[in-house]
C-alpha positions in Angstrom: 37.1 -98.9 43.9 34.1 -97.9 42.3 33.5 -96.4 38.8 31.3 -93.4 38.7 30.2 -91.4 35.7 31.7 -87.9 35.6 28.3 -86.2 35.8 27.2 -88.2 38.8 30.0 -86.4 40.8 30.0 -83.1 38.9 27.6 -80.5 37.6 28.3 -78.2 34.6 27.1 -74.6 35.5 25.6 -72.5 32.9 28.8 -70.4 32.6 30.7 -73.6 31.8 32.3 -74.0 35.1 32.2 -77.3 37.0 31.0 -77.9 40.6 31.2 -81.0 42.7 28.0 -82.4 43.8 29.2 -83.7 46.9 32.4 -83.6 49.0 35.4 -85.0 47.2 39.0 -85.4 47.7 41.8 -85.6 45.0 45.5 -85.7 45.7 45.0 -84.6 49.5 42.7 -81.6 48.3 39.1 -81.6 49.6 36.4 -79.4 48.3 32.7 -79.6 47.8 29.5 -78.3 46.8 29.6 -74.3 46.5 33.1 -74.5 44.9 33.1 -73.9 41.0 36.1 -73.7 38.8 36.7 -72.9 35.2 38.8 -74.7 32.5 42.4 -74.6 33.1 42.0 -74.5 36.9 43.6 -77.3 38.8 42.7 -78.9 42.1 45.2 -81.4 43.5 47.0 -80.9 40.1 43.9 -82.1 38.0 42.2 -79.9 35.6 38.7 -81.8 35.8 37.6 -80.2 32.4 40.1 -82.4 30.7 38.2 -85.5 32.0 34.7 -84.2 31.4 33.4 -87.2 29.6 35.6 -89.8 31.3 34.5 -92.2 34.1 35.9 -91.8 37.5 37.6 -94.3 39.7 36.9 -93.3 43.4 36.2 -94.9 46.9 34.1 -93.5 49.7 36.0 -92.6 52.9 34.2 -91.1 55.9 31.5 -89.3 53.6 34.2 -88.0 51.3 34.5 -89.5 47.6 38.3 -89.9 47.1 39.1 -89.8 43.4 41.8 -92.2 42.5 41.8 -91.8 38.7 40.2 -91.5 35.5 39.2 -94.2 32.7 40.0 -93.4 29.3 37.4 -92.1 26.9 36.0 -94.6 24.4 
């Protein structure tokens, strides 16, 4: 398991939405660059806006970053 900074995996767009910088998978749902989502939108049951400043626990699997969880903000 590797610890990533949130903004190493996601970018915040000018309209406030988030987009992954690379292919990711969370709870069996895969998506990647070109997908953007606003606050309150869940992928795989996760509203990533709630974790915007948290670190992410993930592991690489076949070129996809599988998100396993989030570290508490300090």
